[in-house]
VODO-388782 format. One line per field, with one value per residue (C-alpha): x, y, z; residue number from 1. Coordinates in nm, 3 decimals, padded with zeros to 5 digits. Layout:
BEGIN
px	[X/...]
py	[Y/...]
pz	[Z/...]
num	[NUM/...]
END
This chain:
BEGIN
px	[20.053/20.205/20.365/20.263/20.563/20.444/20.329/20.508/20.184/20.108/19.765/19.592/19.618/19.262/19.372/19.602/19.518/19.606/19.864/20.224/20.472/20.369/20.051/20.237/20.208/20.011/19.740/19.397/19.452/19.771/19.608/19.333/19.586/19.811/19.517/19.535/19.172/18.876/18.751/18.406/18.551/18.706/18.450/18.701/18.913/19.089/18.987/19.239/19.123/19.162/19.504/19.626/19.485/19.667/19.992/19.950/19.887/20.208/20.401/20.282/20.373/20.728/20.808/20.944/21.196/21.303/21.355/21.545/21.794/21.817/21.888/22.171/22.323/22.304/22.456/22.747/22.813/22.766/22.713/22.959/23.239/23.025/23.028/22.698/22.465/22.627/22.569/22.210/22.128/22.300/22.081/21.768/21.870/21.941/21.600/21.434/21.617/21.470/21.122/21.053/21.064/20.841/20.584/20.612/20.506/20.246/20.070/20.060/19.700/19.581/19.767/19.614/19.265/19.304/19.445/19.150/18.914/19.090/19.072/18.758]
py	[03.787/03.915/04.258/04.502/04.596/04.957/05.071/04.798/04.729/04.380/04.251/03.915/03.747/03.841/04.208/04.160/04.177/03.900/03.944/03.936/04.212/04.547/04.396/04.127/04.170/04.495/04.552/04.671/05.015/05.073/04.920/05.181/05.461/05.343/05.297/04.918/04.883/05.120/05.183/05.043/04.698/04.664/04.580/04.543/04.856/04.996/05.357/05.615/05.590/05.212/05.226/05.480/05.272/04.964/05.158/05.289/04.937/04.808/05.109/05.035/04.669/04.717/05.061/04.926/04.708/05.008/05.224/04.944/04.915/05.293/05.308/05.057/05.248/05.577/05.416/05.271/05.596/05.856/05.718/05.432/05.646/05.849/05.690/05.774/05.831/05.555/05.303/05.417/05.397/05.057/04.919/05.060/04.910/04.571/04.566/04.678/04.411/04.147/04.300/04.403/04.052/03.914/04.190/04.153/03.788/03.839/04.104/03.889/03.777/04.133/04.253/03.984/04.059/04.430/04.359/04.132/04.415/04.646/04.398/04.433]
pz	[10.812/10.493/10.450/10.178/09.968/09.921/10.266/10.471/10.662/10.789/10.689/10.658/10.319/10.223/10.224/09.924/09.554/09.312/09.043/08.940/08.875/09.026/09.175/09.373/09.754/09.735/09.994/09.880/10.030/09.831/09.523/09.537/09.597/09.311/09.073/09.040/09.159/09.183/09.538/09.456/09.385/09.729/09.999/10.286/10.235/10.539/10.589/10.711/11.073/11.084/10.919/11.175/11.461/11.331/11.299/11.654/11.780/11.620/11.753/12.107/12.065/11.937/12.083/12.411/12.225/12.016/12.326/12.501/12.213/12.197/12.570/12.541/12.250/12.441/12.750/12.550/12.366/12.642/12.994/13.019/13.163/13.406/13.751/13.922/13.626/13.424/13.702/13.763/13.394/13.372/13.652/13.485/13.151/13.305/13.475/13.152/12.956/13.185/13.203/12.842/12.684/12.958/12.909/12.532/12.545/12.818/12.606/12.292/12.340/12.400/12.091/11.872/12.007/11.938/11.593/11.518/11.615/11.370/11.084/10.871]
num	[1/2/3/4/5/6/7/8/9/10/11/12/13/14/15/16/17/18/19/20/21/22/23/24/25/26/27/28/29/30/31/32/33/34/35/36/37/38/39/40/41/42/43/44/45/46/47/48/49/50/51/52/53/54/55/56/57/58/59/60/61/62/63/64/65/66/67/68/69/70/71/72/73/74/75/76/77/78/79/80/81/82/83/84/85/86/87/88/89/90/91/92/93/94/95/96/97/98/99/100/101/102/103/104/105/106/107/108/109/110/111/112/113/114/115/116/117/118/119/120]
END
């Protein structure tokens, strides 16, 4: 899936307009917003509700990895020298580090099915 250079959304290749220069790698939604295409010429335009649902889906998919990295950074910066809470947080982070990648790959089929439902 390609990434739109304006909104950074990931869409299938049929969601992009053709062209070079400023029209290169622009999704149909951004093309309508930027004035490259009129809305009547785009039959498969993502409406606002679908775009927000797709963004929420990607946030749920990659949010656990973000929080895991954030947890490690917080532990290194603040909790490394504290005995009890540092050790408890370290154990939780170690368990999360082992569990998050496994859950990430186990939920891949569900993510792709939900993404397919949100693709017009």
